[in-house]
All heavy atoms as TSV, in Angstrom:
chain	resi	resn	atom	element	x	y	z
A	1	MET	N	N	87.149	193.770	106.158
A	1	MET	CA	C	87.230	192.405	105.701
A	1	MET	C	C	88.694	192.121	105.304
A	1	MET	O	O	89.323	192.892	104.599
A	1	MET	CB	C	86.286	192.194	104.520
A	1	MET	CG	C	86.425	190.837	103.874
A	1	MET	SD	S	85.286	190.611	102.516
A	1	MET	CE	C	84.139	189.542	103.325
A	2	SER	N	N	89.185	191.017	105.717
A	2	SER	CA	C	90.548	190.589	105.380
A	2	SER	C	C	90.612	190.155	103.883
A	2	SER	O	O	89.723	189.560	103.363
A	2	SER	CB	C	90.928	189.439	106.267
A	2	SER	OG	O	92.182	188.892	105.842
A	3	SER	N	N	91.756	190.486	103.283
A	3	SER	CA	C	91.949	190.136	101.887
A	3	SER	C	C	92.344	188.669	101.737
A	3	SER	O	O	92.308	188.132	100.622
A	3	SER	CB	C	93.024	191.004	101.253
A	3	SER	OG	O	94.288	190.661	101.794
A	4	GLY	N	N	92.719	188.009	102.794
A	4	GLY	CA	C	93.176	186.635	102.705
A	4	GLY	C	C	94.679	186.507	102.466
A	4	GLY	O	O	95.228	185.452	102.597
A	5	ALA	N	N	95.333	187.596	102.146
A	5	ALA	CA	C	96.787	187.587	101.924
A	5	ALA	C	C	97.461	187.627	103.286
A	5	ALA	O	O	96.994	188.236	104.233
A	5	ALA	CB	C	97.216	188.766	101.101
A	6	ALA	N	N	98.601	186.931	103.384
A	6	ALA	CA	C	99.356	186.910	104.648
A	6	ALA	C	C	99.911	188.286	104.935
A	6	ALA	O	O	100.463	188.927	104.067
A	6	ALA	CB	C	100.473	185.904	104.540
A	7	GLY	N	N	99.721	188.730	106.150
A	7	GLY	CA	C	100.285	190.030	106.578
A	7	GLY	C	C	101.726	189.878	106.984
A	7	GLY	O	O	102.288	188.788	107.051
A	8	PRO	N	N	102.377	191.010	107.289
A	8	PRO	CA	C	103.796	191.008	107.629
A	8	PRO	C	C	104.152	190.121	108.835
A	8	PRO	O	O	105.178	189.463	108.830
A	8	PRO	CB	C	104.106	192.478	107.935
A	8	PRO	CG	C	103.008	193.236	107.302
A	8	PRO	CD	C	101.800	192.341	107.241
A	9	GLU	N	N	103.270	190.092	109.826
A	9	GLU	CA	C	103.591	189.277	111.031
A	9	GLU	C	C	103.572	187.771	110.673
A	9	GLU	O	O	104.424	187.025	111.120
A	9	GLU	CB	C	102.571	189.554	112.167
A	9	GLU	CG	C	102.625	190.985	112.680
A	9	GLU	CD	C	101.774	191.945	111.838
A	9	GLU	OE1	O	100.918	191.476	111.034
A	9	GLU	OE2	O	101.970	193.143	112.000
A	10	ALA	N	N	102.592	187.355	109.884
A	10	ALA	CA	C	102.494	185.951	109.475
A	10	ALA	C	C	103.689	185.552	108.607
A	10	ALA	O	O	104.243	184.466	108.759
A	10	ALA	CB	C	101.185	185.683	108.754
A	11	ILE	N	N	104.077	186.426	107.711
A	11	ILE	CA	C	105.231	186.155	106.844
A	11	ILE	C	C	106.506	186.012	107.679
A	11	ILE	O	O	107.283	185.068	107.488
A	11	ILE	CB	C	105.391	187.251	105.784
A	11	ILE	CG1	C	104.214	187.210	104.820
A	11	ILE	CG2	C	106.728	187.134	105.052
A	11	ILE	CD1	C	104.120	188.376	103.874
A	12	ALA	N	N	106.680	186.893	108.641
A	12	ALA	CA	C	107.860	186.798	109.503
A	12	ALA	C	C	107.862	185.538	110.326
A	12	ALA	O	O	108.888	184.870	110.473
A	12	ALA	CB	C	107.895	188.043	110.460
A	13	GLU	N	N	106.712	185.150	110.839
A	13	GLU	CA	C	106.600	183.936	111.658
A	13	GLU	C	C	106.934	182.691	110.834
A	13	GLU	O	O	107.685	181.814	111.289
A	13	GLU	CB	C	105.159	183.815	112.227
A	13	GLU	CG	C	104.976	182.635	113.125
A	13	GLU	CD	C	103.561	182.571	113.685
A	13	GLU	OE1	O	102.852	183.587	113.671
A	13	GLU	OE2	O	103.178	181.487	114.120
A	14	VAL	N	N	106.415	182.590	109.605
A	14	VAL	CA	C	106.697	181.458	108.756
A	14	VAL	C	C	108.168	181.394	108.399
A	14	VAL	O	O	108.810	180.315	108.460
A	14	VAL	CB	C	105.797	181.491	107.481
A	14	VAL	CG1	C	106.299	180.495	106.465
A	14	VAL	CG2	C	104.355	181.254	107.840
A	15	ALA	N	N	108.755	182.529	107.997
A	15	ALA	CA	C	110.152	182.536	107.601
A	15	ALA	C	C	111.079	182.104	108.765
A	15	ALA	O	O	111.977	181.280	108.588
A	15	ALA	CB	C	110.531	183.952	107.127
A	16	ARG	N	N	110.836	182.659	109.921
A	16	ARG	CA	C	111.700	182.327	111.077
A	16	ARG	C	C	111.520	180.885	111.524
A	16	ARG	O	O	112.464	180.188	111.868
A	16	ARG	CB	C	111.409	183.278	112.227
A	16	ARG	CG	C	111.922	184.678	111.907
A	16	ARG	CD	C	111.672	185.638	113.046
A	16	ARG	NE	N	112.166	186.952	112.711
A	16	ARG	CZ	C	111.459	188.061	112.848
A	16	ARG	NH1	N	110.239	188.038	113.320
A	16	ARG	NH2	N	111.996	189.237	112.485
A	17	ALA	N	N	110.268	180.420	111.498
A	17	ALA	CA	C	110.004	178.998	111.884
A	17	ALA	C	C	110.643	178.041	110.900
A	17	ALA	O	O	111.212	177.021	111.312
A	17	ALA	CB	C	108.504	178.757	111.975
A	18	ALA	N	N	110.570	178.341	109.634
A	18	ALA	CA	C	111.167	177.473	108.617
A	18	ALA	C	C	112.671	177.298	108.872
A	18	ALA	O	O	113.189	176.192	108.831
A	18	ALA	CB	C	110.914	178.003	107.222
A	19	GLU	N	N	113.359	178.393	109.113
A	19	GLU	CA	C	114.788	178.329	109.406
A	19	GLU	C	C	115.067	177.592	110.700
A	19	GLU	O	O	115.930	176.724	110.796
A	19	GLU	CB	C	115.427	179.690	109.441
A	19	GLU	CG	C	115.821	180.208	108.103
A	19	GLU	CD	C	116.784	181.354	108.142
A	19	GLU	OE1	O	116.718	182.194	109.066
A	19	GLU	OE2	O	117.611	181.422	107.229
A	20	ARG	N	N	114.267	177.893	111.741
A	20	ARG	CA	C	114.468	177.302	113.042
A	20	ARG	C	C	114.305	175.771	112.998
A	20	ARG	O	O	115.025	175.031	113.665
A	20	ARG	CB	C	113.476	177.917	114.045
A	20	ARG	CG	C	113.666	177.469	115.466
A	20	ARG	CD	C	112.784	178.226	116.461
A	20	ARG	NE	N	111.359	178.115	116.183
A	20	ARG	CZ	C	110.596	179.136	115.759
A	20	ARG	NH1	N	111.097	180.321	115.572
A	20	ARG	NH2	N	109.300	178.944	115.537
A	21	PHE	N	N	113.379	175.291	112.184
A	21	PHE	CA	C	113.115	173.852	112.079
A	21	PHE	C	C	113.975	173.169	110.996
A	21	PHE	O	O	113.759	172.009	110.699
A	21	PHE	CB	C	111.629	173.578	111.877
A	21	PHE	CG	C	110.818	173.883	113.098
A	21	PHE	CD1	C	109.923	174.944	113.097
A	21	PHE	CD2	C	110.943	173.158	114.254
A	21	PHE	CE1	C	109.166	175.239	114.235
A	21	PHE	CE2	C	110.217	173.434	115.392
A	21	PHE	CZ	C	109.334	174.482	115.388
A	22	GLY	N	N	114.867	173.910	110.386
A	22	GLY	CA	C	115.813	173.274	109.466
A	22	GLY	C	C	115.374	173.148	108.007
A	22	GLY	O	O	116.016	172.476	107.252
A	23	PHE	N	N	114.268	173.821	107.656
A	23	PHE	CA	C	113.902	173.787	106.238
A	23	PHE	C	C	114.930	174.503	105.412
A	23	PHE	O	O	115.525	175.484	105.865
A	23	PHE	CB	C	112.520	174.464	106.053
A	23	PHE	CG	C	111.374	173.618	106.527
A	23	PHE	CD1	C	110.982	173.612	107.851
A	23	PHE	CD2	C	110.664	172.832	105.635
A	23	PHE	CE1	C	109.953	172.831	108.319
A	23	PHE	CE2	C	109.581	172.056	106.073
A	23	PHE	CZ	C	109.245	172.079	107.415
A	24	ASP	N	N	115.138	174.044	104.165
A	24	ASP	CA	C	116.083	174.726	103.313
A	24	ASP	C	C	115.397	175.619	102.281
A	24	ASP	O	O	116.054	176.437	101.641
A	24	ASP	CB	C	117.012	173.745	102.614
A	24	ASP	CG	C	116.298	172.715	101.757
A	24	ASP	OD1	O	115.058	172.802	101.623
A	24	ASP	OD2	O	116.977	171.848	101.210
A	25	SER	N	N	114.070	175.525	102.160
A	25	SER	CA	C	113.351	176.384	101.226
A	25	SER	C	C	111.891	176.577	101.645
A	25	SER	O	O	111.372	175.814	102.416
A	25	SER	CB	C	113.410	175.833	99.808
A	25	SER	OG	O	112.696	174.635	99.706
A	26	VAL	N	N	111.308	177.646	101.117
A	26	VAL	CA	C	109.899	177.936	101.305
A	26	VAL	C	C	109.338	178.267	99.951
A	26	VAL	O	O	109.967	178.998	99.172
A	26	VAL	CB	C	109.707	179.133	102.254
A	26	VAL	CG1	C	108.237	179.553	102.307
A	26	VAL	CG2	C	110.177	178.791	103.665
A	27	SER	N	N	108.147	177.746	99.634
A	27	SER	CA	C	107.520	178.000	98.345
A	27	SER	C	C	106.302	178.878	98.563
A	27	SER	O	O	105.540	178.685	99.506
A	27	SER	CB	C	107.033	176.687	97.736
A	27	SER	OG	O	107.660	176.436	96.519
A	28	LEU	N	N	106.150	179.886	97.697
A	28	LEU	CA	C	105.012	180.793	97.749
A	28	LEU	C	C	104.222	180.712	96.471
A	28	LEU	O	O	104.796	180.575	95.399
A	28	LEU	CB	C	105.525	182.238	97.945
A	28	LEU	CG	C	106.413	182.479	99.160
A	28	LEU	CD1	C	107.132	183.787	99.037
A	28	LEU	CD2	C	105.548	182.427	100.405
A	29	SER	N	N	102.914	180.783	96.598
A	29	SER	CA	C	102.054	180.717	95.413
A	29	SER	C	C	102.061	182.060	94.667
A	29	SER	O	O	101.923	183.108	95.273
A	29	SER	CB	C	100.630	180.381	95.838
A	29	SER	OG	O	99.794	180.417	94.696
A	30	GLU	N	N	102.194	181.993	93.351
A	30	GLU	CA	C	102.144	183.213	92.534
A	30	GLU	C	C	100.725	183.752	92.436
A	30	GLU	O	O	100.522	184.929	92.233
A	30	GLU	CB	C	102.669	182.917	91.116
A	30	GLU	CG	C	104.144	182.657	91.101
A	30	GLU	CD	C	104.635	182.397	89.705
A	30	GLU	OE1	O	103.995	182.863	88.733
A	30	GLU	OE2	O	105.664	181.753	89.550
A	31	ARG	N	N	99.755	182.875	92.520
A	31	ARG	CA	C	98.364	183.293	92.354
A	31	ARG	C	C	97.503	182.679	93.463
A	31	ARG	O	O	96.818	181.654	93.231
A	31	ARG	CB	C	97.828	182.860	90.992
A	31	ARG	CG	C	98.553	183.626	89.906
A	31	ARG	CD	C	97.856	183.422	88.564
A	31	ARG	NE	N	98.438	184.337	87.611
A	31	ARG	CZ	C	99.556	184.104	86.937
A	31	ARG	NH1	N	100.254	183.017	87.176
A	31	ARG	NH2	N	99.993	184.971	86.053
A	32	PRO	N	N	97.532	183.282	94.646
A	32	PRO	CA	C	96.711	182.749	95.740
A	32	PRO	C	C	95.229	182.909	95.423
A	32	PRO	O	O	94.810	183.824	94.747
A	32	PRO	CB	C	97.088	183.587	96.939
A	32	PRO	CG	C	97.608	184.876	96.330
A	32	PRO	CD	C	98.221	184.491	95.024
A	33	ARG	N	N	94.416	181.989	95.932
A	33	ARG	CA	C	92.957	182.080	95.785
A	33	ARG	C	C	92.442	182.869	96.990
A	33	ARG	O	O	92.642	182.484	98.146
A	33	ARG	CB	C	92.350	180.699	95.740
A	33	ARG	CG	C	92.725	179.953	94.475
A	33	ARG	CD	C	92.176	178.548	94.465
A	33	ARG	NE	N	90.752	178.406	94.257
A	33	ARG	CZ	C	90.132	178.527	93.095
A	33	ARG	NH1	N	90.804	178.884	92.040
A	33	ARG	NH2	N	88.860	178.315	92.978
A	34	LEU	N	N	91.772	183.961	96.683
A	34	LEU	CA	C	91.223	184.803	97.743
A	34	LEU	C	C	89.693	184.737	97.719
A	34	LEU	O	O	89.109	184.444	96.691
A	34	LEU	CB	C	91.661	186.253	97.554
A	34	LEU	CG	C	93.184	186.461	97.582
A	34	LEU	CD1	C	93.515	187.911	97.300
A	34	LEU	CD2	C	93.751	186.057	98.942
A	35	PRO	N	N	89.067	185.010	98.871
A	35	PRO	CA	C	87.641	184.985	98.900
A	35	PRO	C	C	87.018	185.974	97.890
A	35	PRO	O	O	87.541	187.082	97.701
A	35	PRO	CB	C	87.302	185.416	100.344
A	35	PRO	CG	C	88.539	185.176	101.094
A	35	PRO	CD	C	89.670	185.349	100.140
A	36	ALA	N	N	85.924	185.575	97.253
A	36	ALA	CA	C	85.252	186.472	96.322
A	36	ALA	C	C	84.749	187.709	97.050
A	36	ALA	O	O	84.354	187.685	98.215
A	36	ALA	CB	C	84.074	185.736	95.672
A	37	GLY	N	N	84.778	188.833	96.323
A	37	GLY	CA	C	84.227	190.076	96.866
A	37	GLY	C	C	85.193	190.872	97.743
A	37	GLY	O	O	84.788	191.837	98.358
A	38	THR	N	N	86.444	190.458	97.822
A	38	THR	CA	C	87.390	191.186	98.671
A	38	THR	C	C	87.953	192.423	97.995
A	38	THR	O	O	88.507	193.294	98.617
A	38	THR	CB	C	88.572	190.303	99.135
A	38	THR	OG1	O	89.290	189.897	97.967
A	38	THR	CG2	C	88.104	189.119	99.911
A	39	GLY	N	N	87.831	192.458	96.640
A	39	GLY	CA	C	88.394	193.616	95.913
A	39	GLY	C	C	89.888	193.564	95.832
A	39	GLY	O	O	90.524	194.558	95.549
A	40	ASP	N	N	90.494	192.433	96.073
A	40	ASP	CA	C	91.952	192.266	96.113
A	40	ASP	C	C	92.322	191.192	95.129
A	40	ASP	O	O	91.802	190.094	95.180
A	40	ASP	CB	C	92.365	191.916	97.500
A	40	ASP	CG	C	93.882	191.934	97.719
A	40	ASP	OD1	O	94.622	191.832	96.720
A	40	ASP	OD2	O	94.319	192.022	98.861
A	41	ASP	N	N	93.252	191.491	94.217
A	41	ASP	CA	C	93.641	190.446	93.249
A	41	ASP	C	C	94.675	189.496	93.784
A	41	ASP	O	O	95.036	188.521	93.140
A	41	ASP	CB	C	94.105	191.098	91.941
A	41	ASP	CG	C	95.407	191.901	92.079
A	41	ASP	OD1	O	95.987	191.905	93.206
A	41	ASP	OD2	O	95.833	192.502	91.102
A	42	GLY	N	N	95.248	189.788	94.997
A	42	GLY	CA	C	96.131	188.839	95.655
A	42	GLY	C	C	97.580	188.849	95.157
A	42	GLY	O	O	98.392	188.075	95.592
A	43	HIS	N	N	97.914	189.759	94.266
A	43	HIS	CA	C	99.270	189.729	93.719
A	43	HIS	C	C	100.224	190.555	94.582
A	43	HIS	O	O	100.564	191.681	94.277
A	43	HIS	CB	C	99.232	190.263	92.276
A	43	HIS	CG	C	98.560	189.322	91.362
A	43	HIS	ND1	N	97.254	189.482	90.958
A	43	HIS	CD2	C	98.948	188.145	90.811
A	43	HIS	CE1	C	96.902	188.486	90.192
A	43	HIS	NE2	N	97.908	187.669	90.098
A	44	ARG	N	N	100.636	189.960	95.659
A	44	ARG	CA	C	101.601	190.565	96.574
A	44	ARG	C	C	102.827	189.711	96.708
A	44	ARG	O	O	103.531	189.758	97.695
A	44	ARG	CB	C	100.960	190.741	97.958
A	44	ARG	CG	C	99.814	191.739	97.920
A	44	ARG	CD	C	99.470	192.175	99.343
A	44	ARG	NE	N	98.486	193.215	99.292
A	44	ARG	CZ	C	97.314	193.135	99.864
A	44	ARG	NH1	N	96.969	192.069	100.529
A	44	ARG	NH2	N	96.455	194.127	99.763
A	45	LEU	N	N	103.074	188.904	95.711
A	45	LEU	CA	C	104.197	187.959	95.780
A	45	LEU	C	C	105.526	188.669	96.008
A	45	LEU	O	O	106.302	188.244	96.817
A	45	LEU	CB	C	104.247	187.119	94.493
A	45	LEU	CG	C	105.382	186.083	94.464
A	45	LEU	CD1	C	105.175	185.056	95.531
A	45	LEU	CD2	C	105.468	185.435	93.102
A	46	GLY	N	N	105.761	189.722	95.314
A	46	GLY	CA	C	107.032	190.473	95.467
A	46	GLY	C	C	107.234	190.949	96.875
A	46	GLY	O	O	108.340	190.826	97.428
A	47	ASP	N	N	106.168	191.474	97.503
A	47	ASP	CA	C	106.279	191.904	98.881
A	47	ASP	C	C	106.584	190.761	99.827
A	47	ASP	O	O	107.349	190.881	100.745
A	47	ASP	CB	C	104.965	192.586	99.311
A	47	ASP	CG	C	104.672	193.878	98.590
A	47	ASP	OD1	O	105.616	194.449	97.987
A	47	ASP	OD2	O	103.521	194.321	98.613
A	48	GLN	N	N	105.909	189.627	99.590
A	48	GLN	CA	C	106.113	188.457	100.463
A	48	GLN	C	C	107.533	187.906	100.346
A	48	GLN	O	O	108.188	187.613	101.330
A	48	GLN	CB	C	105.104	187.361	100.144
A	48	GLN	CG	C	103.705	187.763	100.479
A	48	GLN	CD	C	102.653	186.800	99.976
A	48	GLN	OE1	O	102.924	186.012	99.087
A	48	GLN	NE2	N	101.487	186.842	100.544
A	49	VAL	N	N	108.054	187.792	99.111
A	49	VAL	CA	C	109.411	187.289	98.901
A	49	VAL	C	C	110.425	188.241	99.513
A	49	VAL	O	O	111.364	187.837	100.198
A	49	VAL	CB	C	109.709	187.070	97.405
A	49	VAL	CG1	C	111.174	186.777	97.175
A	49	VAL	CG2	C	108.828	185.926	96.879
A	50	ALA	N	N	110.248	189.541	99.306
A	50	ALA	CA	C	111.173	190.524	99.881
A	50	ALA	C	C	111.178	190.458	101.390
A	50	ALA	O	O	112.229	190.560	102.041
A	50	ALA	CB	C	110.798	191.927	99.381
A	51	SER	N	N	110.015	190.309	101.980
A	51	SER	CA	C	109.930	190.228	103.462
A	51	SER	C	C	110.666	189.023	104.007
A	51	SER	O	O	111.418	189.086	104.953
A	51	SER	CB	C	108.477	190.168	103.909
A	51	SER	OG	O	107.817	191.373	103.617
A	52	MET	N	N	110.426	187.858	103.376
A	52	MET	CA	C	111.089	186.628	103.819
A	52	MET	C	C	112.607	186.727	103.605
A	52	MET	O	O	113.392	186.296	104.454
A	52	MET	CB	C	110.524	185.414	103.117
A	52	MET	CG	C	109.191	185.009	103.635
A	52	MET	SD	S	108.718	183.395	102.949
A	52	MET	CE	C	107.423	182.929	104.097
A	53	ALA	N	N	113.032	187.270	102.484
A	53	ALA	CA	C	114.442	187.372	102.192
A	53	ALA	C	C	115.139	188.271	103.267
A	53	ALA	O	O	116.266	187.966	103.664
A	53	ALA	CB	C	114.672	187.960	100.801
A	54	ALA	N	N	114.466	189.327	103.651
A	54	ALA	CA	C	115.056	190.229	104.644
A	54	ALA	C	C	115.164	189.608	106.000
A	54	ALA	O	O	116.021	190.009	106.810
A	54	ALA	CB	C	114.202	191.507	104.722
A	55	LEU	N	N	114.357	188.615	106.307
A	55	LEU	CA	C	114.307	188.040	107.662
A	55	LEU	C	C	115.106	186.750	107.809
A	55	LEU	O	O	115.218	186.215	108.908
A	55	LEU	CB	C	112.849	187.740	108.031
A	55	LEU	CG	C	111.962	188.982	108.185
A	55	LEU	CD1	C	110.504	188.555	108.287
A	55	LEU	CD2	C	112.386	189.754	109.430
A	56	THR	N	N	115.594	186.194	106.719
A	56	THR	CA	C	116.245	184.890	106.800
A	56	THR	C	C	117.659	184.993	106.219
A	56	THR	O	O	118.016	185.932	105.528
A	56	THR	CB	C	115.476	183.847	105.984
A	56	THR	OG1	O	115.416	184.220	104.615
A	56	THR	CG2	C	114.046	183.672	106.509
A	57	LYS	N	N	118.452	183.945	106.549
A	57	LYS	CA	C	119.851	183.920	106.114
A	57	LYS	C	C	120.120	182.762	105.184
A	57	LYS	O	O	120.989	182.842	104.311
A	57	LYS	CB	C	120.768	183.811	107.313
A	57	LYS	CG	C	120.706	185.033	108.208
A	57	LYS	CD	C	121.606	184.875	109.389
A	57	LYS	CE	C	121.465	186.086	110.299
A	57	LYS	NZ	N	122.159	185.952	111.524
A	58	ALA	N	N	119.370	181.659	105.325
A	58	ALA	CA	C	119.731	180.457	104.597
A	58	ALA	C	C	118.629	179.862	103.733
A	58	ALA	O	O	118.856	178.871	103.059
A	58	ALA	CB	C	120.224	179.388	105.602
A	59	LEU	N	N	117.427	180.414	103.785
A	59	LEU	CA	C	116.314	179.843	103.003
A	59	LEU	C	C	116.382	180.191	101.524
A	59	LEU	O	O	116.715	181.311	101.148
A	59	LEU	CB	C	114.988	180.404	103.532
A	59	LEU	CG	C	114.438	179.831	104.809
A	59	LEU	CD1	C	113.094	180.524	105.115
A	59	LEU	CD2	C	114.240	178.339	104.743
A	60	ASP	N	N	116.079	179.197	100.704
A	60	ASP	CA	C	115.826	179.450	99.281
A	60	ASP	C	C	114.354	179.762	99.180
A	60	ASP	O	O	113.511	179.085	99.802
A	60	ASP	CB	C	116.113	178.195	98.452
A	60	ASP	CG	C	117.589	177.910	98.309
A	60	ASP	OD1	O	118.404	178.853	98.375
A	60	ASP	OD2	O	117.935	176.717	98.129
A	61	LEU	N	N	113.998	180.783	98.418
A	61	LEU	CA	C	112.597	181.180	98.280
A	61	LEU	C	C	112.168	180.836	96.852
A	61	LEU	O	O	112.772	181.322	95.880
A	61	LEU	CB	C	112.440	182.672	98.575
A	61	LEU	CG	C	112.925	183.093	99.949
A	61	LEU	CD1	C	112.859	184.589	100.099
A	61	LEU	CD2	C	112.123	182.424	101.044
A	62	ASP	N	N	111.150	180.014	96.761
A	62	ASP	CA	C	110.663	179.540	95.448
A	62	ASP	C	C	109.247	180.039	95.222
A	62	ASP	O	O	108.508	180.312	96.175
A	62	ASP	CB	C	110.631	177.993	95.435
A	62	ASP	CG	C	111.972	177.384	95.777
A	62	ASP	OD1	O	112.996	177.847	95.210
A	62	ASP	OD2	O	112.007	176.471	96.587
A	63	THR	N	N	108.827	180.119	93.981
A	63	THR	CA	C	107.462	180.412	93.642
A	63	THR	C	C	106.877	179.240	92.855
A	63	THR	O	O	107.602	178.522	92.178
A	63	THR	CB	C	107.325	181.694	92.841
A	63	THR	OG1	O	108.010	181.578	91.609
A	63	THR	CG2	C	107.859	182.894	93.603
A	64	SER	N	N	105.574	179.070	92.952
A	64	SER	CA	C	104.927	177.984	92.235
A	64	SER	C	C	103.785	178.515	91.390
A	64	SER	O	O	103.303	179.576	91.610
A	64	SER	CB	C	104.435	176.915	93.203
A	64	SER	OG	O	103.505	177.495	94.092
């Protein structure tokens, strides 16, 4: 069962697309809502921010 958290491929795709389309920032949720019963608390924000930072040159990465 999927945890609902974005995997590395999805994170890379979003980061690259945001830069390609001229976005200056991307916002990530600190507390994503995940399906009940997944056994995952969803706190992978640090991993997501680090992945996007490694793949981009000009994006500001924000949390909400």
